[in-house]
C-alpha positions in Angstrom: 0.0 0.1 -0.1 1.4 3.4 -0.8 1.9 6.2 1.9 -0.9 8.5 2.6 1.1 11.6 1.6 2.1 9.9 -1.5 -1.5 9.2 -2.4 -2.8 12.6 -2.0 -0.1 14.4 -3.7 -0.9 11.9 -6.8 -4.6 12.9 -6.6 -4.0 16.6 -6.6 -1.6 16.2 -9.3 -4.5 14.5 -11.6 -7.1 17.4 -10.8 -4.1 20.2 -11.7 -3.9 18.3 -15.3 -7.4 18.1 -15.9 -7.9 22.1 -15.8 -5.4 22.8 -18.0 -6.1 23.2 -21.9 -5.5 20.5 -24.4 -3.0 21.0 -27.2 -3.3 20.1 -31.1 -5.7 17.0 -31.9 -6.7 16.3 -28.5 -8.5 20.0 -28.2 -10.3 19.0 -31.4 -11.1 15.5 -30.2 -12.4 17.5 -26.5 -14.4 20.1 -28.6 -16.9 17.4 -29.8 -17.1 15.9 -26.3 -20.4 17.4 -24.7 -20.7 20.8 -22.7 -21.5 18.7 -19.7 -18.6 16.9 -19.6 -15.9 19.3 -20.4 -17.3 21.6 -17.5 -15.0 19.8 -14.9 -14.1 16.3 -12.7 -16.7 14.0 -12.3 -18.8 13.2 -8.7 -16.5 10.1 -8.2 -13.2 12.3 -8.5 -15.0 14.3 -5.9 -15.3 11.7 -3.8 -11.8 10.1 -3.7 -10.7 13.4 -3.2 -12.7 14.1 0.0 -11.3 11.0 1.2 -7.8 11.6 1.0 -8.2 14.9 2.3 -9.9 13.0 5.4 -7.0 10.5 5.8 -4.6 13.2 5.6 -6.3 15.4 8.5 -6.3 11.8 10.3 -2.5 11.3 10.0 -1.5 14.9 11.0 -4.0 15.3 13.8 -5.1 11.9 15.1 -1.9 9.3 14.8 0.7 11.7 16.8 -1.7 11.3 20.1 -2.7 7.5 19.7 1.3 6.7 18.9 1.8 9.3 22.2 -0.2 6.3 24.6 2.9 4.1 24.2 4.9 3.8 27.5 8.8 2.3 27.1 9.6 -0.7 29.1 12.9 0.4 30.7 11.8 3.7 32.2 8.7 5.0 32.9 7.7 8.2 30.6 8.1 11.2 32.0 5.0 13.3 31.8 5.4 16.2 29.4 2.9 19.3 29.8 2.9 21.3 26.4 3.7 24.8 27.2 0.3 27.3 27.1 0.1 29.5 23.8 -0.5 33.0 24.7 -4.1 34.0 24.6 -3.4 36.3 22.2 -1.4 34.4 20.0 -2.8 32.3 17.1 -2.5 28.3 17.2 0.6 27.2 14.7 0.0 25.1 11.8 1.6 21.9 11.8 5.0 21.9 10.1 5.5 18.2 9.6 4.0 16.9 6.5 1.6 13.2 6.4 4.8 11.6 4.6 7.4 12.8 7.5 4.7 11.8 10.2 5.0 8.2 8.0 8.6 7.7 8.4 8.5 8.9 11.8 5.8 6.2 12.6 8.1 3.5 10.5 11.5 4.5 13.1 9.3 4.3 16.1 8.3 0.9 14.7 11.8 -0.5 14.0 13.1 1.2 17.4 10.4 -1.0 18.9 11.0 -4.3 17.0 15.2 -3.7 18.4 13.7 -3.5 21.9 11.4 -6.4 21.7 14.9 -8.6 21.1 16.8 -6.6 23.8 13.8 -7.2 26.5 13.7 -10.9 25.5 17.6 -11.3 26.0 17.6 -8.9 29.4 14.9 -11.5 30.9 17.0 -14.7 29.8 20.1 -12.9 31.4 17.6 -11.8 34.4 16.9 -15.6 34.8 20.8 -16.6 34.7 21.3 -13.9 37.2 23.5 -12.0 35.0 24.3 -9.5 37.6 26.0 -12.4 39.9 28.8 -13.0 36.7 28.6 -10.0 34.7 27.6 -7.1 36.6 29.8 -4.7 34.7 29.0 -6.0 31.2 25.3 -5.7 31.9 25.5 -2.2 33.4 27.0 -1.2 30.2 24.3 -2.6 28.1 21.8 -1.1 30.0 23.3 2.5 29.8 22.7 1.9 26.0 19.2 1.3 26.6 18.8 4.4 28.8 20.6 6.5 26.1 18.2 4.8 23.8 15.2 5.5 26.1 16.3 9.6 26.2 16.4 9.4 22.4 12.9 7.7 22.1 11.3 10.5 24.3 12.5 13.3 21.9 11.3 11.1 19.1 15.0 10.6 18.2 13.6 7.2 16.9 16.6 6.7 14.4 19.4 7.3 17.1 16.9 5.2 19.6 16.9 2.2 17.3 20.8 2.6 17.1 21.4 2.7 20.9 18.9 -0.1 21.3 20.9 -2.2 19.1 23.7 -1.4 20.9 22.3 -2.9 24.1 21.0 -5.6 22.1 24.5 -6.2 20.6 26.3 -6.3 24.4 23.1 -8.5 25.8 24.0 -10.9 23.0 27.3 -10.8 23.8 26.5 -12.0 27.3 24.7 -14.6 26.3 27.5 -15.9 23.8 30.0 -15.7 26.8 27.8 -18.3 29.0 29.6 -21.4 28.0 33.1 -19.2 28.5 31.9 -18.3 31.9 30.8 -22.0 32.8 33.9 -23.3 31.7 35.7 -20.6 34.1 33.1 -21.3 36.9 34.3 -25.4 36.6 37.9 -24.0 36.5 37.9 -21.8 39.5 35.6 -24.3 41.8 38.0 -27.0 41.0 41.0 -24.7 42.3 39.1 -23.8 45.2 38.8 -27.7 46.0 42.8 -28.1 45.8 43.0 -24.7 47.8 40.8 -26.3 50.4 38.2 -23.1 50.3 34.9 -25.0 50.7 33.1 -21.8 50.4 34.6 -20.3 47.1 34.4 -24.2 45.8 30.4 -24.1 46.4 29.9 -20.2 44.8 31.8 -21.3 41.9 29.7 -24.9 41.6 26.5 -23.1 42.0 27.2 -20.6 39.6 27.9 -23.1 36.9 24.6 -25.5 38.1 22.7 -22.2 37.5 24.0 -21.6 33.9 23.7 -25.7 33.8 21.7 -26.8 36.3 22.6 -30.6 34.6 26.4 -29.9 34.8 28.3 -33.4 35.6 31.4 -32.0 36.9 29.7 -28.8 38.7 27.3 -31.5 40.5 30.1 -34.0 41.7 32.3 -30.7 42.4 29.3 -29.3 45.2 29.4 -32.6 46.6 32.9 -32.3 47.3 32.7 -29.1 48.8 30.0 -30.1 51.1 32.7 -32.5 52.8 35.4 -30.3 52.5 35.4 -29.0 55.8 35.6 -32.4 57.1 38.5 -33.6 54.7 40.4 -30.5 55.7 39.9 -31.9 58.9 41.1 -35.0 58.6 44.0 -33.9 56.6 45.2 -31.9 59.5 44.8 -34.3 61.6 46.8 -37.2 59.7 49.7 -33.8 59.2 50.0 -34.0 62.9 50.1 -37.9 63.5 52.6 -38.3 60.5 54.6 -35.7 62.5 54.6 -37.6 65.6 55.3 -40.6 63.7 51.9 -42.3 64.4 51.9 -43.3 60.6 49.1 -45.8 61.3 47.2 -43.3 62.6 47.7 -41.1 59.9 46.8 -43.7 57.5 43.6 -43.9 58.9 42.9 -40.6 58.7 43.9 -40.4 55.1 41.7 -43.0 54.5 38.3 -41.7 56.3 39.0 -38.4 54.1 39.5 -40.2 51.1 36.3 -42.0 51.8 34.5 -38.5 52.3 36.0 -37.3 48.8 37.6 -40.0 47.0 38.9 -37.2 43.9 40.7 -35.6 46.6 44.4 -35.1 45.0 46.1 -34.0 48.3 44.7 -36.6 50.4 45.7 -39.3 48.1 48.9 -38.0 47.3 49.2 -37.6 52.0 47.9 -41.3 51.9 50.5 -42.9 48.9 53.4 -41.0 51.0 52.2 -42.6 54.4 51.9 -45.9 53.0 55.4 -45.6 51.6 56.7 -44.3 54.8 55.1 -47.5 56.1 56.8 -49.8 53.6 60.1 -48.1 54.2 60.1 -49.1 57.6 58.8 -52.5 57.5 61.7 -53.1 54.6 64.4 -51.5 56.9 63.4 -53.1 59.9 63.7 -56.6 57.7 67.3 -55.5 56.5 68.3 -54.9 59.9 67.1 -58.1 61.0 69.1 -59.5 58.2 72.4 -57.3 58.8 72.2 -58.2 62.2 72.3 -62.2 61.8 75.2 -61.6 59.8 76.9 -59.6 62.5 76.3 -63.0 64.6 77.3 -65.0 61.5 74.2 -66.9 61.3 74.3 -66.5 57.4 70.9 -69.0 57.0 69.2 -66.5 59.0 70.6 -63.3 57.4 69.5 -64.6 53.9 66.0 -65.1 54.9 65.3 -62.2 56.2 66.8 -60.4 53.2 64.6 -62.5 51.0 61.5 -61.3 52.6 62.4 -57.7 52.0 62.9 -58.5 48.5 59.3 -60.3 48.6 58.3 -56.8 49.9 59.8 -55.0 47.4 60.3 -57.1 44.5 63.2 -56.2 42.4 65.0 -54.2 44.7 68.9 -53.7 44.4 69.5 -53.2 48.2 67.6 -56.6 49.4 69.2 -58.3 46.3 73.1 -57.0 47.0 72.5 -58.3 50.6 71.2 -61.8 49.6 74.2 -62.1 46.9 76.9 -60.9 49.5 75.4 -63.3 52.0 75.5 -65.9 49.6 79.0 -65.3 48.6 80.1 -64.8 52.2 78.3 -67.9 53.0 80.0 -69.5 50.3 83.7 -68.5 51.2 82.9 -69.6 54.9 82.0 -73.0 53.6 84.4 -73.3 51.5 87.1 -72.4 54.1 85.4 -74.7 56.1 85.6 -77.5 53.5 89.3 -76.8 52.7 90.2 -76.8 56.5 88.6 -80.1 56.9 90.2 -81.5 53.7 93.4 -80.3 55.0 93.3 -81.9 58.3 92.1 -84.9 56.8 95.0 -85.0 54.5 97.3 -84.7 57.4 95.6 -87.6 59.1 96.1 -89.3 55.4 92.2 -89.8 55.3 92.6 -89.6 51.9 88.9 -90.7 50.6 87.5 -88.2 53.3 89.6 -85.2 52.0 88.9 -86.1 48.8 85.0 -85.7 49.4 86.1 -82.2 51.3 87.5 -81.0 48.1 84.5 -82.2 45.9 82.2 -80.2 48.6 84.4 -76.8 48.1 84.3 -77.5 43.9 80.8 -78.2 44.2 80.4 -74.3 45.6 82.7 -72.9 42.7 84.3 -75.1 40.1 87.5 -72.5 39.8 89.1 -73.2 43.0 92.5 -73.9 42.7 93.1 -75.2 46.1 90.6 -77.9 45.5 91.8 -79.0 42.1 95.1 -79.3 42.7 94.5 -80.8 46.4 91.8 -83.5 45.1 94.6 -84.3 42.4 96.9 -85.0 45.1 94.5 -86.8 47.7 93.0 -89.0 44.8 96.3 -90.0 44.0 97.4 -91.0 47.9 94.0 -92.8 47.9 94.7 -94.9 45.1 98.3 -95.5 46.4 96.7 -96.4 50.0 94.4 -98.6 48.6 97.1 -100.5 46.3 98.8 -100.9 49.7 96.4 -101.9 51.5 95.3 -104.6 49.3 99.0 -105.9 49.0 98.9 -106.0 53.0 95.4 -107.5 53.2 95.5 -110.1 50.6 99.0 -111.2 50.5 98.8 -114.2 48.7 97.8 -112.5 45.6 101.5 -111.8 45.6 102.2 -115.0 44.6 100.7 -114.1 41.0 103.6 -112.8 39.1 101.7 -109.8 38.0 100.2 -108.7 41.4 103.3 -108.9 42.7 105.0 -106.6 40.0 102.5 -104.0 40.4 102.8 -104.2 44.0 106.6 -103.7 43.8 106.1 -100.7 41.6 103.4 -99.3 44.1 105.8 -99.9 47.0 108.5 -97.9 45.0 106.2 -95.1 44.1 105.2 -94.8 47.7 108.8 -94.9 48.9 109.6 -92.0 46.6 107.2 -89.4 48.2 108.6 -86.6 50.6 107.3 -86.2 53.5 105.2 -89.8 53.6 102.9 -89.7 56.5 103.1 -92.7 59.5 100.3 -94.4 57.5 102.3 -94.6 54.7 105.5 -95.3 56.0 103.9 -98.3 58.0 102.2 -99.3 54.7 105.6 -99.4 53.2 107.0 -101.4 55.4 104.5 -103.9 56.0 104.5 -104.4 51.8 108.4 -104.6 51.8 108.1 -107.6 54.4 105.3 -109.6 52.4 107.2 -108.6 49.0 110.6 -110.2 50.5 108.6 -113.1 52.0 106.9 -113.8 48.7 109.9 -114.9 46.7 110.6 -117.6 49.7 109.5 -121.1 48.9 107.9 -123.3 51.6 107.5 -126.7 51.3 103.9 -128.2 51.4 103.0 -131.8 51.6 99.7 -132.9 49.5 98.4 -136.2 50.4 96.1 -138.0 47.3 95.1 -141.8 47.5 96.9 -142.7 44.4 93.5 -143.3 42.5 92.9 -139.5 42.2 94.2 -137.1 39.2 95.6 -134.2 41.0 96.2 -131.1 39.4 97.5 -127.8 41.0 96.7 -124.9 39.0 99.3 -122.3 40.0 101.8 -125.4 39.1 100.5 -127.9 37.0 99.1 -131.5 36.6 100.7 -133.5 39.4 99.0 -137.0 38.2 98.3 -139.9 41.0 100.4 -140.0 44.1 99.8 -140.9 47.8 102.1 -138.0 49.1 104.1 -135.3 47.2 105.8 -132.0 48.7 106.4 -129.4 46.6 107.8 -125.7 47.1 105.4 -123.3 46.6 105.9 -119.4 47.3 103.7 -118.1 50.0 100.3 -117.5 48.5 96.6 -119.0 47.9 96.5 -122.0 45.8 94.3 -124.6 44.3 94.4 -128.3 44.0 91.8 -130.0 41.7 91.2 -133.7 41.6 89.1 -136.2 39.3 88.5 -140.0 39.2 86.3 -142.0 37.3 82.7 -142.7 39.1 83.5 -140.4 41.6 82.3 -136.7 42.3 85.8 -134.3 41.3 87.0 -132.4 44.6 88.5 -128.6 44.8 90.9 -128.2 47.8 92.0 -124.2 48.2 94.8 -123.6 50.7 97.3 -120.8 51.5 100.8 -120.9 52.0 101.8 -118.8 54.7 104.7 -116.1 55.1 106.0 -118.0 58.0 107.5 -120.3 56.3 105.3 -122.9 57.4 102.2 -124.8 55.9 100.4 -128.0 56.7 99.3 -131.1 54.7 96.5 -130.9 51.9 94.7 -133.5 50.8 93.3 -134.0 47.6 91.2 -137.5 46.8 87.8 -138.2 45.4 85.9 -140.6 47.7 82.4 -139.9 46.8 81.2 -142.5 44.5 78.7 -141.2 41.9 75.7 -143.4 42.1 74.4 -144.8 38.4 70.6 -143.8 37.4 68.2 -146.8 36.2 71.0 -149.0 37.2 69.5 -152.9 36.4 
């Protein structure tokens, strides 16, 4: 729809045109019309003109009064009293055209449109208690609105719209900053919790919940803030207990604090420290037990203590080194004990036991030189001792040439040793006498029945005889007798080293009974 002033002006233009003479062919055409028609505008035109005039008067005189009835939302409208005109003065004509009035009405509407948005933002921010978290910025935004009100009162609607827009923009910026304010409140609330300030934490998390009621971090923070004073009291109690050395009591207090607030970082770290101190004390106590056992040379008890300490702290170098050193020392002590025992046994010519001691030392450390050399010497002496003692215990074997030759060799081997012990000297003396007597024949009488074939293994076949005397070297001999129809006999006898011998009988006297004899 066209503005009213613009329609009035168009109608008047059409009237002016109708009164002008029509030049040229238009005049001739007009002259052909009836006189009634040429006399003036039709009644319809006059009717339209009258309606337009009435509308123009309404815009000029009625509209300002209607518009003046609206109140400004932010500041109550002050009553303005029009100055009374002098009685003698004539009323002034309204200098504002209908078009200007229409423009002013449009500007007023624009201002109210911006104002409506401003008021909506203002309501939302007041619901969020904006003055609690952005009082200065909110006041600055309202200052723009009040400036707009002043311009609105003076009907400077463009200026009012600009100021309202500034206020609306400022409030929009406050709305857009809600997320930042929320994040800052969460950070400051967490910092207050860490600082032990329950009031500040409650305030900050309360603000966060005001901005976002279901914010999980803020809900948890409010719950923690509710117990923070109790937690602080328990922390102070634990610190006092720790200072006095009551670590178990301090641990209990800190555990109670964490039961109230499981996310309390300081309580957690202090509990870890107290537990570490308790563990250190227990570890050091067990290690001290081990070292005390070492002082008394109780290596087994010491190792057991160090192993308990290592179980308390797997991989602990101190415990591992203590175990290693103790075992090394224990090994050294054990080796020294075996060495001392071996030397004693060697001195006592107990070669078999000496070899066993050297073997025990080598089982601990196979590279022990003294054990290697000592075992080699003791083993050789054990072999020498065994051969000599065998010759002494079984002198009859010396009648065998090979055995005799070996005994001679062993004898001279023992005789060549430096610093022989008493046992060896005695053995050598005994073997020497046996070897000497082993070569002196002894007369031995063999008795038979002249029916038995007699064979002396070390000598040969003797045949049948009733009695026969042989010169035999000392030693063990075997004689066998055979006779058809009789059971064979076997006679073993020793020829002594005392140059004496008893008669030996070899005769088959047990007849064999024939089976199935008819």
